[in-house]
mmCIF file as gemmi writes it, N, C-alpha and C atoms, coordinates in Angstrom:
data_model
loop_
_atom_site.group_PDB
_atom_site.id
_atom_site.type_symbol
_atom_site.label_atom_id
_atom_site.label_alt_id
_atom_site.label_comp_id
_atom_site.label_asym_id
_atom_site.label_entity_id
_atom_site.label_seq_id
_atom_site.pdbx_PDB_ins_code
_atom_site.Cartn_x
_atom_site.Cartn_y
_atom_site.Cartn_z
_atom_site.occupancy
_atom_site.B_iso_or_equiv
_atom_site.pdbx_formal_charge
_atom_site.auth_seq_id
_atom_site.auth_asym_id
_atom_site.pdbx_PDB_model_num
ATOM 1 N N . UNK Axp A 1 ? 303.579 173.941 71.352 1 0 ? 1 A 1
ATOM 2 C CA . UNK Axp A 1 ? 304.487 172.87 71.051 1 0 ? 1 A 1
ATOM 3 C C . UNK Axp A 1 ? 304.57 171.871 72.197 1 0 ? 1 A 1
ATOM 4 N N . UNK Axp A 2 ? 304.527 172.375 73.426 1 0 ? 2 A 1
ATOM 5 C CA . UNK Axp A 2 ? 304.584 171.472 74.581 1 0 ? 2 A 1
ATOM 6 C C . UNK Axp A 2 ? 303.361 170.563 74.623 1 0 ? 2 A 1
ATOM 7 N N . UNK Axp A 3 ? 302.191 171.112 74.274 1 0 ? 3 A 1
ATOM 8 C CA . UNK Axp A 3 ? 300.974 170.297 74.265 1 0 ? 3 A 1
ATOM 9 C C . UNK Axp A 3 ? 301.054 169.208 73.202 1 0 ? 3 A 1
ATOM 10 N N . UNK Axp A 4 ? 301.618 169.537 72.053 1 0 ? 4 A 1
ATOM 11 C CA . UNK Axp A 4 ? 301.766 168.548 70.983 1 0 ? 4 A 1
ATOM 12 C C . UNK Axp A 4 ? 302.686 167.416 71.437 1 0 ? 4 A 1
ATOM 13 N N . UNK Axp A 5 ? 303.82 167.753 72.037 1 0 ? 5 A 1
ATOM 14 C CA . UNK Axp A 5 ? 304.736 166.725 72.532 1 0 ? 5 A 1
ATOM 15 C C . UNK Axp A 5 ? 304.077 165.885 73.62 1 0 ? 5 A 1
ATOM 16 N N . UNK Axp A 6 ? 303.341 166.513 74.514 1 0 ? 6 A 1
ATOM 17 C CA . UNK Axp A 6 ? 302.653 165.773 75.581 1 0 ? 6 A 1
ATOM 18 C C . UNK Axp A 6 ? 301.65 164.796 75.008 1 0 ? 6 A 1
ATOM 19 N N . UNK Axp A 7 ? 300.894 165.233 74.018 1 0 ? 7 A 1
ATOM 20 C CA . UNK Axp A 7 ? 299.881 164.379 73.398 1 0 ? 7 A 1
ATOM 21 C C . UNK Axp A 7 ? 300.523 163.228 72.643 1 0 ? 7 A 1
ATOM 22 N N . UNK Axp A 8 ? 301.597 163.493 71.922 1 0 ? 8 A 1
ATOM 23 C CA . UNK Axp A 8 ? 302.272 162.419 71.177 1 0 ? 8 A 1
ATOM 24 C C . UNK Axp A 8 ? 302.866 161.387 72.13 1 0 ? 8 A 1
ATOM 25 N N . UNK Axp A 9 ? 303.472 161.841 73.212 1 0 ? 9 A 1
ATOM 26 C CA . UNK Axp A 9 ? 304.017 160.899 74.19 1 0 ? 9 A 1
ATOM 27 C C . UNK Axp A 9 ? 302.915 160.081 74.849 1 0 ? 9 A 1
ATOM 28 N N . UNK Axp A 10 ? 301.76 160.695 75.097 1 0 ? 10 A 1
ATOM 29 C CA . UNK Axp A 10 ? 300.616 159.975 75.667 1 0 ? 10 A 1
ATOM 30 C C . UNK Axp A 10 ? 300.152 158.883 74.706 1 0 ? 10 A 1
ATOM 31 N N . UNK Axp A 11 ? 300.11 159.19 73.423 1 0 ? 11 A 1
ATOM 32 C CA . UNK Axp A 11 ? 299.684 158.203 72.431 1 0 ? 11 A 1
ATOM 33 C C . UNK Axp A 11 ? 300.676 157.048 72.315 1 0 ? 11 A 1
ATOM 34 N N . UNK Axp A 12 ? 301.94 157.295 72.648 1 0 ? 12 A 1
ATOM 35 C CA . UNK Axp A 12 ? 302.951 156.231 72.621 1 0 ? 12 A 1
ATOM 36 C C . UNK Axp A 12 ? 303.009 155.474 73.951 1 0 ? 12 A 1
ATOM 37 N N . UNK Axp A 13 ? 302.153 155.86 74.885 1 0 ? 13 A 1
ATOM 38 C CA . UNK Axp A 13 ? 302.076 155.143 76.15 1 0 ? 13 A 1
ATOM 39 C C . UNK Axp A 13 ? 303.06 155.62 77.204 1 0 ? 13 A 1
ATOM 40 N N . UNK Axp A 14 ? 303.606 156.824 77.03 1 0 ? 14 A 1
ATOM 41 C CA . UNK Axp A 14 ? 304.569 157.359 77.994 1 0 ? 14 A 1
ATOM 42 C C . UNK Axp A 14 ? 303.934 158.477 78.809 1 0 ? 14 A 1
ATOM 43 N N . UNK Axp A 15 ? 304.376 158.586 80.05 1 0 ? 15 A 1
ATOM 44 C CA . UNK Axp A 15 ? 303.909 159.662 80.915 1 0 ? 15 A 1
ATOM 45 C C . UNK Axp A 15 ? 304.851 160.849 80.745 1 0 ? 15 A 1
ATOM 46 N N . UNK Axp A 16 ? 304.388 161.915 80.132 1 0 ? 16 A 1
ATOM 47 C CA . UNK Axp A 16 ? 305.249 163.048 79.815 1 0 ? 16 A 1
ATOM 48 C C . UNK Axp A 16 ? 305.744 163.769 81.061 1 0 ? 16 A 1
ATOM 49 N N . UNK Axp A 17 ? 305.067 163.616 82.185 1 0 ? 17 A 1
ATOM 50 C CA . UNK Axp A 17 ? 305.511 164.277 83.414 1 0 ? 17 A 1
ATOM 51 C C . UNK Axp A 17 ? 306.652 163.524 84.093 1 0 ? 17 A 1
ATOM 52 N N . UNK Axp A 18 ? 306.809 162.245 83.791 1 0 ? 18 A 1
ATOM 53 C CA . UNK Axp A 18 ? 307.874 161.455 84.401 1 0 ? 18 A 1
ATOM 54 C C . UNK Axp A 18 ? 309.076 161.293 83.487 1 0 ? 18 A 1
ATOM 55 N N . UNK Axp A 19 ? 308.95 161.669 82.212 1 0 ? 19 A 1
ATOM 56 C CA . UNK Axp A 19 ? 310.043 161.536 81.254 1 0 ? 19 A 1
ATOM 57 C C . UNK Axp A 19 ? 311.016 162.703 81.439 1 0 ? 19 A 1
ATOM 58 N N . UNK Axp A 20 ? 312.183 162.401 81.975 1 0 ? 20 A 1
ATOM 59 C CA . UNK Axp A 20 ? 313.176 163.448 82.24 1 0 ? 20 A 1
ATOM 60 C C . UNK Axp A 20 ? 314.517 163.034 81.643 1 0 ? 20 A 1
ATOM 61 N N . UNK Axp A 21 ? 315.361 164.016 81.424 1 0 ? 21 A 1
ATOM 62 C CA . UNK Axp A 21 ? 316.725 163.758 80.999 1 0 ? 21 A 1
ATOM 63 C C . UNK Axp A 21 ? 317.648 164.684 81.781 1 0 ? 21 A 1
ATOM 64 N N . UNK Axp A 22 ? 318.869 164.247 81.979 1 0 ? 22 A 1
ATOM 65 C CA . UNK Axp A 22 ? 319.838 165.021 82.764 1 0 ? 22 A 1
ATOM 66 C C . UNK Axp A 22 ? 320.747 165.78 81.81 1 0 ? 22 A 1
ATOM 67 N N . UNK Axp A 23 ? 320.871 167.083 82.06 1 0 ? 23 A 1
ATOM 68 C CA . UNK Axp A 23 ? 321.75 167.941 81.275 1 0 ? 23 A 1
ATOM 69 C C . UNK Axp A 23 ? 322.428 168.917 82.216 1 0 ? 23 A 1
ATOM 70 N N . UNK Axp A 24 ? 323.731 168.94 82.193 1 0 ? 24 A 1
ATOM 71 C CA . UNK Axp A 24 ? 324.535 169.817 83.054 1 0 ? 24 A 1
ATOM 72 C C . UNK Axp A 24 ? 324.194 169.656 84.531 1 0 ? 24 A 1
ATOM 73 N N . UNK Axp A 25 ? 323.938 168.427 84.943 1 0 ? 25 A 1
ATOM 74 C CA . UNK Axp A 25 ? 323.669 168.158 86.343 1 0 ? 25 A 1
ATOM 75 C C . UNK Axp A 25 ? 322.251 168.442 86.803 1 0 ? 25 A 1
ATOM 76 N N . UNK Axp A 26 ? 321.364 168.845 85.881 1 0 ? 26 A 1
ATOM 77 C CA . UNK Axp A 26 ? 319.966 169.124 86.239 1 0 ? 26 A 1
ATOM 78 C C . UNK Axp A 26 ? 319.045 168.217 85.455 1 0 ? 26 A 1
ATOM 79 N N . UNK Axp A 27 ? 317.901 167.887 86.036 1 0 ? 27 A 1
ATOM 80 C CA . UNK Axp A 27 ? 316.888 167.096 85.345 1 0 ? 27 A 1
ATOM 81 C C . UNK Axp A 27 ? 315.928 168.031 84.619 1 0 ? 27 A 1
ATOM 82 N N . UNK Axp A 28 ? 315.662 167.731 83.357 1 0 ? 28 A 1
ATOM 83 C CA . UNK Axp A 28 ? 314.736 168.508 82.543 1 0 ? 28 A 1
ATOM 84 C C . UNK Axp A 28 ? 313.665 167.59 81.996 1 0 ? 28 A 1
ATOM 85 N N . UNK Axp A 29 ? 312.473 168.136 81.804 1 0 ? 29 A 1
ATOM 86 C CA . UNK Axp A 29 ? 311.397 167.398 81.148 1 0 ? 29 A 1
ATOM 87 C C . UNK Axp A 29 ? 311.309 167.849 79.699 1 0 ? 29 A 1
ATOM 88 N N . UNK Axp A 30 ? 311 166.934 78.804 1 0 ? 30 A 1
ATOM 89 C CA . UNK Axp A 30 ? 310.868 167.273 77.399 1 0 ? 30 A 1
ATOM 90 C C . UNK Axp A 30 ? 309.758 168.288 77.186 1 0 ? 30 A 1
ATOM 91 N N . UNK Axp A 31 ? 308.697 168.175 77.959 1 0 ? 31 A 1
ATOM 92 C CA . UNK Axp A 31 ? 307.551 169.069 77.793 1 0 ? 31 A 1
ATOM 93 C C . UNK Axp A 31 ? 307.583 170.238 78.755 1 0 ? 31 A 1
ATOM 94 N N . UNK Axp A 32 ? 308.704 170.424 79.468 1 0 ? 32 A 1
ATOM 95 C CA . UNK Axp A 32 ? 308.867 171.498 80.431 1 0 ? 32 A 1
ATOM 96 C C . UNK Axp A 32 ? 307.738 171.432 81.461 1 0 ? 32 A 1
ATOM 97 N N . UNK Axp A 33 ? 307.236 172.522 81.93 1 0 ? 33 A 1
ATOM 98 C CA . UNK Axp A 33 ? 306.151 172.51 82.915 1 0 ? 33 A 1
ATOM 99 C C . UNK Axp A 33 ? 304.829 172.942 82.288 1 0 ? 33 A 1
ATOM 100 N N . UNK Axp A 34 ? 304.825 173.173 80.988 1 0 ? 34 A 1
ATOM 101 C CA . UNK Axp A 34 ? 303.649 173.723 80.337 1 0 ? 34 A 1
ATOM 102 C C . UNK Axp A 34 ? 302.792 172.688 79.62 1 0 ? 34 A 1
ATOM 103 N N . UNK Axp A 35 ? 303.343 171.544 79.294 1 0 ? 35 A 1
ATOM 104 C CA . UNK Axp A 35 ? 302.64 170.58 78.459 1 0 ? 35 A 1
ATOM 105 C C . UNK Axp A 35 ? 301.454 169.934 79.131 1 0 ? 35 A 1
ATOM 106 N N . UNK Axp A 36 ? 300.393 169.741 78.364 1 0 ? 36 A 1
ATOM 107 C CA . UNK Axp A 36 ? 299.223 168.989 78.819 1 0 ? 36 A 1
ATOM 108 C C . UNK Axp A 36 ? 298.72 168.166 77.657 1 0 ? 36 A 1
ATOM 109 N N . UNK Axp A 37 ? 298.123 167.014 77.952 1 0 ? 37 A 1
ATOM 110 C CA . UNK Axp A 37 ? 297.574 166.148 76.919 1 0 ? 37 A 1
ATOM 111 C C . UNK Axp A 37 ? 296.276 166.763 76.415 1 0 ? 37 A 1
ATOM 112 N N . UNK Axp A 38 ? 296.189 166.977 75.117 1 0 ? 38 A 1
ATOM 113 C CA . UNK Axp A 38 ? 294.995 167.583 74.513 1 0 ? 38 A 1
ATOM 114 C C . UNK Axp A 38 ? 294.045 166.455 74.138 1 0 ? 38 A 1
ATOM 115 N N . UNK Axp A 39 ? 293.09 166.194 75.017 1 0 ? 39 A 1
ATOM 116 C CA . UNK Axp A 39 ? 292.158 165.084 74.793 1 0 ? 39 A 1
ATOM 117 C C . UNK Axp A 39 ? 291.11 165.416 73.736 1 0 ? 39 A 1
ATOM 118 N N . UNK Axp A 40 ? 290.941 166.692 73.425 1 0 ? 40 A 1
ATOM 119 C CA . UNK Axp A 40 ? 289.932 167.081 72.434 1 0 ? 40 A 1
ATOM 120 C C . UNK Axp A 40 ? 290.254 166.565 71.04 1 0 ? 40 A 1
ATOM 121 N N . UNK Axp A 41 ? 291.535 166.338 70.729 1 0 ? 41 A 1
ATOM 122 C CA . UNK Axp A 41 ? 291.898 165.87 69.389 1 0 ? 41 A 1
ATOM 123 C C . UNK Axp A 41 ? 292.086 164.367 69.339 1 0 ? 41 A 1
ATOM 124 N N . UNK Axp A 42 ? 291.846 163.674 70.455 1 0 ? 42 A 1
ATOM 125 C CA . UNK Axp A 42 ? 292.05 162.219 70.501 1 0 ? 42 A 1
ATOM 126 C C . UNK Axp A 42 ? 290.805 161.408 70.207 1 0 ? 42 A 1
ATOM 127 N N . UNK Axp A 43 ? 289.825 161.993 69.613 1 0 ? 43 A 1
ATOM 128 C CA . UNK Axp A 43 ? 288.591 161.244 69.323 1 0 ? 43 A 1
ATOM 129 C C . UNK Axp A 43 ? 288.634 160.571 67.986 1 0 ? 43 A 1
């Protein structure tokens, strides 16, 4: 699921590693630390 979110954000022109949100005083990434852009399906 993290890879899917990373790939979709990449296609929308966003950097998934810099996209963070603050919750309970901590910064979280939508793709956590596991997401990677799957370039194999972008052809």
